[in-house]
C-alpha positions as a printed NumPy array, in Angstrom:
array([[  0.028,   0.013,   0.036],
       [  1.351,   3.269,  -1.053],
       [  1.998,   6.043,   2.012],
       [ -1.211,   7.272,   2.718],
       [ -1.452,  11.209,   1.602],
       [ -0.443,  12.217,   4.856],
       [  3.482,  13.005,   4.138],
       [  3.012,  16.717,   4.762],
       [  2.856,  15.686,   8.45 ],
       [  5.8  ,  13.438,   8.359],
       [  8.81 ,  15.069,  10.052],
       [ 12.088,  14.317,  10.998],
       [ 10.962,  13.723,  14.486],
       [  8.254,  10.877,  14.082],
       [  5.776,  10.183,  17.182],
       [  6.214,   7.179,  17.505],
       [  4.267,   4.563,  20.444],
       [  4.339,   0.98 ,  20.883],
       [  1.535,  -1.763,  20.885],
       [  0.476,  -2.672,  24.522],
       [ -2.347,  -5.473,  23.218],
       [ -4.227,  -6.603,  20.208],
       [ -7.587,  -8.157,  20.634],
       [ -9.018,  -8.445,  17.139],
       [ -9.13 ,  -5.375,  15.077],
       [ -8.829,  -3.478,  18.372],
       [ -5.628,  -2.422,  19.112],
       [ -3.957,  -0.479,  22.447],
       [ -0.939,   1.794,  22.086],
       [  1.07 ,   3.585,  24.24 ],
       [  2.859,   7.173,  23.373],
       [  5.398,   8.431,  25.712],
       [  5.53 ,  12.065,  24.007],
       [  2.784,  12.935,  22.74 ],
       [ -0.864,  11.484,  22.515],
       [ -2.532,  11.285,  18.863],
       [ -5.554,  13.01 ,  18.213],
       [ -9.006,  11.182,  17.837],
       [ -9.086,   9.88 ,  14.234],
       [ -5.322,   9.66 ,  13.819],
       [ -4.177,   7.33 ,  11.216],
       [ -1.182,   5.354,  13.038],
       [  0.946,   2.755,  11.037],
       [  3.019,  -0.457,  11.936],
       [  4.364,  -3.607,  10.472],
       [  7.632,  -3.504,   8.278],
       [  6.349,  -2.055,   5.517],
       [  4.118,   0.01 ,   7.466],
       [  1.153,  -1.767,   5.73 ],
       [ -1.407,  -2.002,   8.987],
       [ -3.066,   1.238,   9.643],
       [ -4.897,   1.764,  12.821],
       [ -7.465,   4.773,  13.263],
       [ -7.45 ,   6.055,  16.944],
       [-11.026,   6.268,  18.538],
       [-10.357,   6.648,  22.323],
       [ -7.589,   8.209,  24.712],
       [ -7.659,   5.74 ,  27.745],
       [ -5.608,   8.23 ,  29.696],
       [ -2.125,  10.108,  29.665],
       [ -0.666,   7.733,  27.579],
       [ -2.754,   5.184,  26.013],
       [ -4.79 ,   5.33 ,  22.651],
       [ -7.339,   2.481,  21.689],
       [ -7.394,   2.324,  17.694],
       [ -9.508,   0.155,  15.363],
       [ -7.507,  -1.154,  12.245],
       [ -8.24 ,  -0.442,   9.052],
       [ -6.38 ,  -3.551,   7.705],
       [ -6.178,  -7.637,   9.003],
       [ -3.756,  -7.061,  11.96 ],
       [ -2.198, -10.349,  11.05 ],
       [  1.24 ,  -9.998,  12.203],
       [  1.054,  -7.565,  14.553],
       [  2.344,  -8.021,  17.697],
       [  2.976,  -6.461,  21.922],
       [  6.255,  -4.327,  21.623],
       [  6.1  ,  -3.78 ,  17.878],
       [  6.606,   0.024,  17.04 ],
       [  3.84 ,   1.861,  15.818],
       [  3.859,   5.534,  14.062],
       [  1.852,   8.44 ,  14.227],
       [  0.76 ,  10.025,  10.882],
       [  0.059,  13.309,  12.18 ],
       [ -3.484,  13.496,  10.238],
       [ -6.981,  11.237,   9.842],
       [ -8.289,   9.238,   6.745],
       [ -7.765,  10.849,   3.683],
       [ -9.666,  10.418,  -0.037],
       [ -8.557,  11.579,  -3.297],
       [-10.673,  14.103,  -5.246],
       [-10.205,  15.942,  -8.111],
       [-11.09 ,  15.069, -11.953],
       [ -8.588,  12.609, -11.819],
       [-10.791,  10.364,  -9.837],
       [-13.052,  10.334, -12.731],
       [-13.941,   6.457, -14.111],
       [-11.873,   5.073, -11.694],
       [-12.14 ,   2.29 ,  -8.914],
       [-10.811,   3.367,  -5.496],
       [-10.618,   1.411,  -2.22 ],
       [-11.327,   2.885,   1.491],
       [ -7.62 ,   4.177,   1.044],
       [ -7.88 ,   6.582,  -2.011],
       [ -5.762,   3.361,  -3.643],
       [ -7.117,   2.168,  -7.227],
       [ -7.926,  -1.238,  -7.619],
       [ -9.09 ,  -1.119, -11.086],
       [ -5.473,  -1.996, -12.793],
       [ -5.55 ,   1.382, -14.665],
       [ -2.555,   3.532, -14.722],
       [ -1.599,   5.271, -11.185],
       [ -3.771,   8.61 , -10.188],
       [ -2.362,  12.296, -11.759],
       [ -4.47 ,  15.614, -10.967],
       [ -5.883,  14.88 ,  -7.65 ],
       [ -5.694,  16.617,  -3.985],
       [ -6.399,  14.752,  -0.614],
       [ -8.895,  15.755,   1.626],
       [ -9.535,  14.146,   5.283],
       [-12.625,  12.174,   5.335],
       [-14.442,  13.842,   8.298],
       [-16.464,  16.914,   7.325],
       [-19.491,  18.906,   9.141],
       [-22.689,  18.767,   7.187],
       [-23.304,  22.163,   5.638],
       [-24.779,  24.866,   7.528],
       [-28.463,  25.604,   7.586],
       [-27.423,  29.187,   5.936],
       [-26.243,  27.626,   2.795],
       [-28.489,  24.61 ,   2.045],
       [-31.298,  25.327,  -0.71 ],
       [-35.011,  26.023,   0.411],
       [-35.993,  25.002,  -3.146],
       [-37.779,  21.668,  -3.778],
       [-37.827,  20.016,  -7.141],
       [-37.939,  16.288,  -8.418],
       [-35.867,  14.079,  -9.576],
       [-36.743,  12.   , -12.639],
       [-35.731,   8.602, -13.05 ],
       [-37.439,   7.029, -15.925],
       [-39.015,   4.296, -13.868],
       [-42.762,   4.715, -14.09 ],
       [-43.935,   3.339, -10.127],
       [-41.625,   5.519,  -8.515],
       [-42.186,   8.853, -10.913],
       [-46.236,   8.654, -10.721],
       [-46.258,   7.142,  -6.854],
       [-43.347,   7.843,  -5.478],
       [-41.157,  10.681,  -6.76 ],
       [-37.414,  11.358,  -5.452],
       [-35.951,  14.893,  -4.336],
       [-33.463,  16.621,  -5.85 ],
       [-30.899,  16.945,  -3.289],
       [-32.594,  14.729,  -0.835],
       [-32.361,  10.948,   0.018],
       [-34.365,   7.844,  -1.25 ],
       [-33.988,   4.493,   0.515],
       [-34.69 ,   1.139,  -1.213],
       [-35.789,  -1.263,   1.556],
       [-35.915,  -4.643,   1.128],
       [-34.962,  -8.411,   2.183],
       [-32.164, -10.563,   0.456],
       [-33.028, -11.243,  -3.185],
       [-35.951,  -8.745,  -4.06 ],
       [-33.788,  -6.761,  -5.974],
       [-32.573,  -3.339,  -4.43 ],
       [-29.062,  -3.771,  -6.452],
       [-30.969,  -4.313,  -9.729],
       [-32.821,  -1.42 ,  -9.172],
       [-29.64 ,   0.899,  -8.289],
       [-28.141,  -0.27 , -10.987],
       [-30.903,   0.684, -13.535],
       [-31.033,   3.892, -11.725],
       [-27.282,   4.72 , -12.617],
       [-27.958,   3.879, -16.124],
       [-31.273,   5.995, -16.07 ],
       [-29.722,   8.758, -14.522],
       [-26.49 ,   9.206, -16.54 ],
       [-28.446,   9.138, -20.073],
       [-30.257,  12.618, -18.969],
       [-28.589,  13.671, -15.999],
       [-25.252,  16.158, -16.745],
       [-23.446,  15.778, -12.939],
       [-21.717,  12.844, -11.684],
       [-22.509,   9.101, -10.441],
       [-20.994,   8.341,  -7.053],
       [-21.009,   4.518,  -6.295],
       [-20.178,   3.312,  -2.715],
       [-20.485,  -0.124,  -1.971],
       [-20.534,  -0.765,   1.72 ],
       [-19.695,  -4.654,   2.93 ],
       [-21.158,  -5.99 ,  -0.066],
       [-19.793,  -9.012,  -2.308],
       [-16.898,  -8.256,  -4.843],
       [-18.806, -10.138,  -7.148],
       [-21.449,  -7.392,  -7.649],
       [-18.767,  -5.06 ,  -7.753],
       [-16.811,  -6.553, -10.427],
       [-20.112,  -6.93 , -12.49 ],
       [-21.217,  -3.432, -12.11 ],
       [-17.564,  -2.224, -13.448],
       [-17.825,  -4.378, -16.568],
       [-21.439,  -3.286, -17.42 ],
       [-20.637,   0.482, -16.812],
       [-17.732,   0.379, -18.959],
       [-19.555,  -1.567, -21.772],
       [-22.451,   0.944, -21.352],
       [-19.88 ,   3.726, -22.262],
       [-21.368,   5.41 , -18.983],
       [-18.1  ,   4.94 , -16.914],
       [-16.56 ,   8.281, -17.718],
       [-19.288,   9.643, -15.606],
       [-18.474,   8.012, -12.603],
       [-16.523,   7.23 ,  -9.325],
       [-16.431,   4.112,  -7.992],
       [-15.576,   3.236,  -4.279],
       [-15.649,  -0.076,  -2.586],
       [-15.213,  -1.289,   1.342],
       [-15.921,  -5.113,   0.874],
       [-17.853,  -7.711,   2.89 ],
       [-13.973,  -9.698,   3.422],
       [-12.648,  -6.406,   4.921],
       [-11.991,  -5.443,   8.696],
       [-15.445,  -3.354,  10.146],
       [-12.796,  -0.088,  10.592],
       [-12.529,  -0.13 ,   6.681],
       [-16.286,  -1.013,   6.375],
       [-17.32 ,   1.95 ,   8.414],
       [-15.207,   4.24 ,   6.924],
       [-15.881,   3.932,   3.322],
       [-19.029,   5.853,   3.413],
       [-17.494,   8.84 ,   4.867],
       [-14.454,   8.809,   1.96 ],
       [-17.503,   8.374,  -0.648],
       [-19.148,  11.738,   0.575],
       [-15.64 ,  13.847,   0.693],
       [-15.367,  12.904,  -2.941],
       [-19.219,  14.037,  -3.894],
       [-18.975,  16.923,  -1.701],
       [-15.789,  17.814,  -3.985],
       [-18.043,  17.974,  -7.316],
       [-21.129,  19.82 ,  -5.56 ],
       [-18.572,  22.624,  -3.621],
       [-15.803,  23.103,  -5.706],
       [-17.166,  22.145,  -9.02 ],
       [-20.919,  23.165,  -8.854],
       [-21.995,  19.782, -10.128],
       [-25.141,  17.367,  -8.654],
       [-24.197,  14.15 ,  -7.797],
       [-25.645,  11.133,  -7.806],
       [-24.852,   9.293,  -4.947],
       [-26.021,   5.576,  -4.761],
       [-25.068,   3.627,  -1.416],
       [-25.045,  -0.026,  -1.384],
       [-25.998,  -1.01 ,   1.283],
       [-26.327,   1.76 ,   4.138],
       [-27.152,  -1.348,   6.566],
       [-24.066,  -2.759,   5.885],
       [-22.867,   0.873,   7.556],
       [-24.589,   0.214,  10.863],
       [-23.425,  -3.017,  11.13 ],
       [-19.748,  -2.262,  10.611],
       [-20.554,   0.517,  13.391],
       [-21.744,  -2.394,  15.541],
       [-18.808,  -4.674,  15.062],
       [-16.604,  -1.615,  15.898],
       [-18.714,  -0.818,  18.943],
       [-18.628,  -4.34 ,  20.184],
       [-14.781,  -4.682,  19.926],
       [-14.464,  -0.936,  21.34 ],
       [-15.869,  -2.548,  24.125],
       [-19.211,  -0.572,  24.447],
       [-22.353,  -1.609,  26.268],
       [-24.49 ,  -2.971,  23.506],
       [-28.651,  -1.27 ,  23.222],
       [-31.556,  -2.536,  21.378],
       [-30.947,  -5.746,  20.013],
       [-27.476,  -5.516,  20.081],
       [-26.878,  -2.189,  18.34 ],
       [-24.314,   0.235,  19.208],
       [-25.642,   2.757,  21.637],
       [-24.334,   5.615,  19.298],
       [-26.383,   4.024,  16.33 ],
       [-28.728,   7.621,  15.788],
       [-25.246,   9.635,  15.808],
       [-23.2  ,   7.725,  13.794],
       [-25.917,   7.399,  11.009],
       [-26.696,  11.109,  11.447],
       [-23.003,  12.408,  10.728],
       [-23.12 ,  10.606,   7.45 ],
       [-26.504,  11.332,   5.972],
       [-26.448,  14.95 ,   7.178],
       [-23.367,  15.881,   5.029],
       [-26.266,  14.65 ,   2.245],
       [-27.282,  17.74 ,   0.941],
       [-28.869,  20.274,  -1.285],
       [-26.939,  23.844,  -1.365],
       [-26.428,  26.707,  -3.024],
       [-23.935,  25.721,  -5.156],
       [-25.125,  22.172,  -6.177],
       [-26.974,  18.784,  -4.757],
       [-25.782,  15.47 ,  -3.616],
       [-28.856,  13.002,  -4.517],
       [-28.835,   9.762,  -2.79 ],
       [-30.263,   6.616,  -3.458],
       [-29.312,   4.403,  -0.602],
       [-30.199,   0.259,  -0.564],
       [-31.452,  -0.684,   3.041],
       [-31.21 ,  -4.609,   3.914],
       [-34.172,  -5.204,   6.09 ],
       [-33.341,  -8.334,   8.69 ],
       [-35.594, -10.862,   8.696],
       [-37.852,  -8.216,   6.821],
       [-38.838,  -7.01 ,  10.091],
       [-39.674,  -2.826,   9.667],
       [-39.291,  -2.354,  13.425],
       [-35.709,  -3.166,  13.661],
       [-33.669,  -0.269,  15.416],
       [-31.498,   0.205,  11.801],
       [-34.594,   0.779,   9.636],
       [-36.262,   2.639,  11.831],
       [-33.22 ,   5.182,  12.356],
       [-32.687,   4.918,   8.407],
       [-36.551,   6.018,   7.727],
       [-36.202,   9.277,   9.329],
       [-33.456,  10.758,   7.177],
       [-35.224,  10.057,   4.318],
       [-37.278,  11.972,   1.818],
       [-38.668,   9.262,   0.066],
       [-38.999,   5.149,   0.96 ],
       [-39.27 ,   2.604,  -1.681],
       [-40.32 ,  -0.701,   0.161],
       [-39.105,  -3.816,  -2.152],
       [-42.118,  -6.575,  -1.982],
       [-40.753, -10.45 ,  -1.839],
       [-44.396, -11.258,  -2.568],
       [-44.341,  -8.946,  -5.597],
       [-41.475, -10.307,  -6.662],
       [-42.615, -13.796,  -6.821],
       [-45.961, -12.533,  -9.186],
       [-43.568, -10.934, -11.41 ],
       [-44.155,  -8.007, -10.604],
       [-41.198,  -6.011, -11.456],
       [-39.617,  -4.057, -10.011],
       [-40.736,  -5.211,  -7.314],
       [-42.115,  -2.334,  -5.521],
       [-45.083,  -2.289,  -2.731],
       [-46.767,   1.071,  -3.592],
       [-49.008,   1.027,  -0.619],
       [-45.714,   0.812,   1.714],
       [-43.695,   2.741,  -0.121],
       [-44.239,   6.759,   0.497],
       [-42.67 ,  10.003,  -0.82 ],
       [-42.693,  13.661,   0.959],
       [-42.771,  14.806,  -2.652],
       [-46.622,  14.363,  -3.617],
       [-47.829,  17.332,  -2.54 ],
       [-50.097,  19.543,  -4.885],
       [-47.395,  22.837,  -4.25 ],
       [-44.298,  20.6  ,  -5.322],
       [-46.088,  18.068,  -8.09 ],
       [-48.716,  19.878,  -9.271],
       [-52.614,  19.575,  -8.788],
       [-53.206,  16.609, -11.634],
       [-50.323,  14.728, -10.47 ],
       [-51.131,  14.516,  -7.078],
       [-54.619,  13.912,  -7.87 ],
       [-53.661,  10.928,  -9.978],
       [-51.168,   9.427,  -7.775],
       [-54.195,   9.417,  -4.676],
       [-56.495,   7.851,  -7.535],
       [-54.514,   5.121,  -8.02 ],
       [-53.416,   4.832,  -4.493],
       [-56.948,   4.512,  -3.813],
       [-57.686,   1.951,  -6.324],
       [-54.832,  -0.69 ,  -5.026],
       [-56.096,  -0.072,  -2.168],
       [-59.511,  -1.302,  -2.736],
       [-57.983,  -4.319,  -4.694],
       [-55.97 ,  -4.987,  -1.833],
       [-58.988,  -5.148,   0.369],
       [-61.16 ,  -7.488,  -2.206],
       [-58.635, -10.325,  -2.335],
       [-59.733, -12.355,   0.582],
       [-63.532, -12.256,  -0.992],
       [-62.079, -12.971,  -4.205],
       [-59.915, -15.883,  -3.028],
       [-62.739, -17.26 ,  -0.786],
       [-66.161, -17.066,  -2.859],
       [-64.658, -16.294,  -6.155],
       [-64.336, -12.6  ,  -8.541],
       [-68.432, -13.377,  -9.983],
       [-69.341, -12.528,  -6.37 ],
       [-68.429,  -9.172,  -6.558],
       [-70.581,  -6.18 ,  -7.172],
       [-69.966,  -4.816, -10.775],
       [-68.777,  -1.766,  -9.219],
       [-65.924,  -4.135,  -7.417],
       [-65.289,  -5.732, -10.357],
       [-64.381,  -2.642, -12.409],
       [-62.645,  -1.742,  -9.513],
       [-60.285,  -5.124,  -9.639],
       [-60.167,  -4.516, -13.773],
       [-58.421,  -1.099, -13.225],
       [-56.56 ,  -2.536, -10.658],
       [-54.284,  -5.369, -12.355],
       [-54.142,  -3.207, -15.333],
       [-52.34 ,  -0.311, -13.468],
       [-50.075,  -3.031, -11.633],
       [-49.013,  -4.401, -14.883],
       [-48.806,  -0.973, -16.17 ],
       [-46.448,  -0.112, -13.549],
       [-43.862,  -2.872, -14.659],
       [-41.039,  -2.07 , -16.537],
       [-38.239,  -3.84 , -18.897],
       [-35.015,  -2.779, -17.494],
       [-32.093,  -1.88 , -19.536],
       [-29.422,  -3.895, -16.559],
       [-31.546,  -6.96 , -16.914],
       [-31.54 ,  -7.613, -20.843],
       [-29.294, -10.423, -21.094],
       [-31.727, -12.347, -18.427],
       [-34.864, -11.661, -19.733],
       [-34.315, -10.79 , -23.839],
       [-36.71 ,  -7.818, -23.564],
       [-35.676,  -4.226, -24.028],
       [-34.849,  -1.711, -21.498],
       [-37.285,   1.352, -21.587],
       [-36.779,   4.963, -20.123],
       [-40.495,   6.528, -19.844],
       [-40.902,  10.249, -19.226],
       [-43.542,  11.184, -16.318],
       [-45.745,  12.705, -18.761],
       [-46.156,   9.416, -20.521],
       [-46.356,   7.429, -17.569],
       [-49.345,  10.067, -15.973],
       [-50.981,   9.786, -19.206],
       [-51.063,   6.096, -19.455],
       [-52.384,   5.55 , -15.59 ],
       [-55.497,   8.533, -16.243],
       [-56.552,   6.595, -19.243],
       [-56.356,   2.949, -17.265],
       [-58.351,   4.846, -14.518],
       [-60.99 ,   6.142, -17.48 ],
       [-61.39 ,   2.507, -18.154],
       [-60.217,   3.15 , -21.772],
       [-58.605,   0.191, -21.928],
       [-60.787,  -2.262, -20.478],
       [-61.279,  -4.587, -23.523],
       [-57.649,  -5.19 , -23.792],
       [-55.959,  -8.229, -21.728],
       [-54.007,  -7.628, -19.336],
       [-51.005,  -9.015, -20.651],
       [-50.842,  -6.452, -23.166],
       [-50.376,  -3.993, -20.676],
       [-47.415,  -6.374, -18.615],
       [-43.544,  -5.446, -19.097],
       [-44.25 ,  -2.587, -21.594],
       [-42.91 ,   1.396, -21.76 ],
       [-45.789,   3.637, -23.193],
       [-49.229,   2.794, -24.12 ],
       [-48.423,   2.794, -27.928],
       [-46.959,  -0.459, -27.081],
       [-50.038,  -1.786, -25.153],
       [-52.081,  -1.223, -28.825],
       [-49.16 ,  -2.705, -30.498],
       [-48.979,  -6.016, -28.606],
       [-53.071,  -5.89 , -28.592],
       [-53.54 ,  -5.342, -32.74 ],
       [-50.611,  -8.233, -33.245],
       [-53.278, -10.692, -31.013],
       [-55.951,  -9.818, -32.809],
       [-54.881, -10.285, -35.964],
       [-54.439, -13.801, -36.392],
       [-58.263, -14.209, -35.508],
       [-59.162, -11.785, -37.906],
       [-57.444, -13.493, -40.398],
       [-59.393, -16.555, -39.38 ],
       [-62.656, -15.356, -40.088],
       [-64.186, -16.336, -43.602]])
């Protein structure tokens, strides 16, 4: 590993200490001359390859730190050097189209970095005076999200779901759609996820030609908790550079924010803190706020964040999910039941919500339509039990109409994705908000009651439904004498 960008702090008289104890990733170090400050990086080992971040000053001569690298080879009595500064991340035009680890080392086998500065990963959030009060909708090209759960420019949206319901697929699709009609920068931060996913994403983005507008940073699943805990801060430092120095809009994608909380829980346990509810760290709220509050819309630019949130055992009352909910302007809940029915994206519209769906922000027509769609889907949900027990024929004619509308809406709000073309064989679709609203409005007016439900499944605009319907009708016409 290269010396971490703190060489400016190095002097002839290096502040050195020695290892007192090593317990897993936690290291206690004694300094006789001067105690390092909190968040200082310490280095040990033959090639200074073991990096430790100071998290507590135990007394006048001892500090306790968490290792950001594996501690194999570290022993009592080994010398430790104080780098004199905190962990830093590279910023500048030179980081575009590159892939990094938590230390700012490139991991894409490309040439070394040029034209970059190094900045501390620890920053306060922007002050209230600098925050923008203007509210604006952020279009994604995904029908269900744009119509029912509009995202906020400079806001935070969470993708909630258990394992295997499509969080990463939805995130990847958003990257693909955003870069097409979004002049800003996309930063993908992988926290504690599988290295396979990182490699696949890098390859897909390269093939799609969108890598020049992207930066990727990963703290993988096999890395120590300290490394996974800090990778989010490093990604935010990069995002803040593009927002504050280059005045560009940034799309920050985090996969997965739960792994950040989990890494904090591991660090807290290793540091000897008493666990709180369900074994989480007592400082859960503070740690999450320090990260989330830096994501903001200012007078210079905006960082819009979309975060995947793993929900342990699909339990939305879990403290990790509850604390994350409180920071978000939109909550997109993925449902295993909808995924099993083949309704992709598997978003549950009745459990999901967005603070942007008010007449003052999205407009009167959009608001009215969104409410009408929700009402229709909610009525269908209530009627499902009766249909299961007595059958559809026992419903009143008005209820049958509601069921027909709801089922057509559910199918119209499905969409083929660009990122799943190779698996489904269907071409991805990007649908404008006007086309999405127009389609929903026409379904609610019963314009498509003669169309089979399958004609509305996995399409973009209503023109495709008409073509599908015409194609199925044509053979019957030809059979007539």
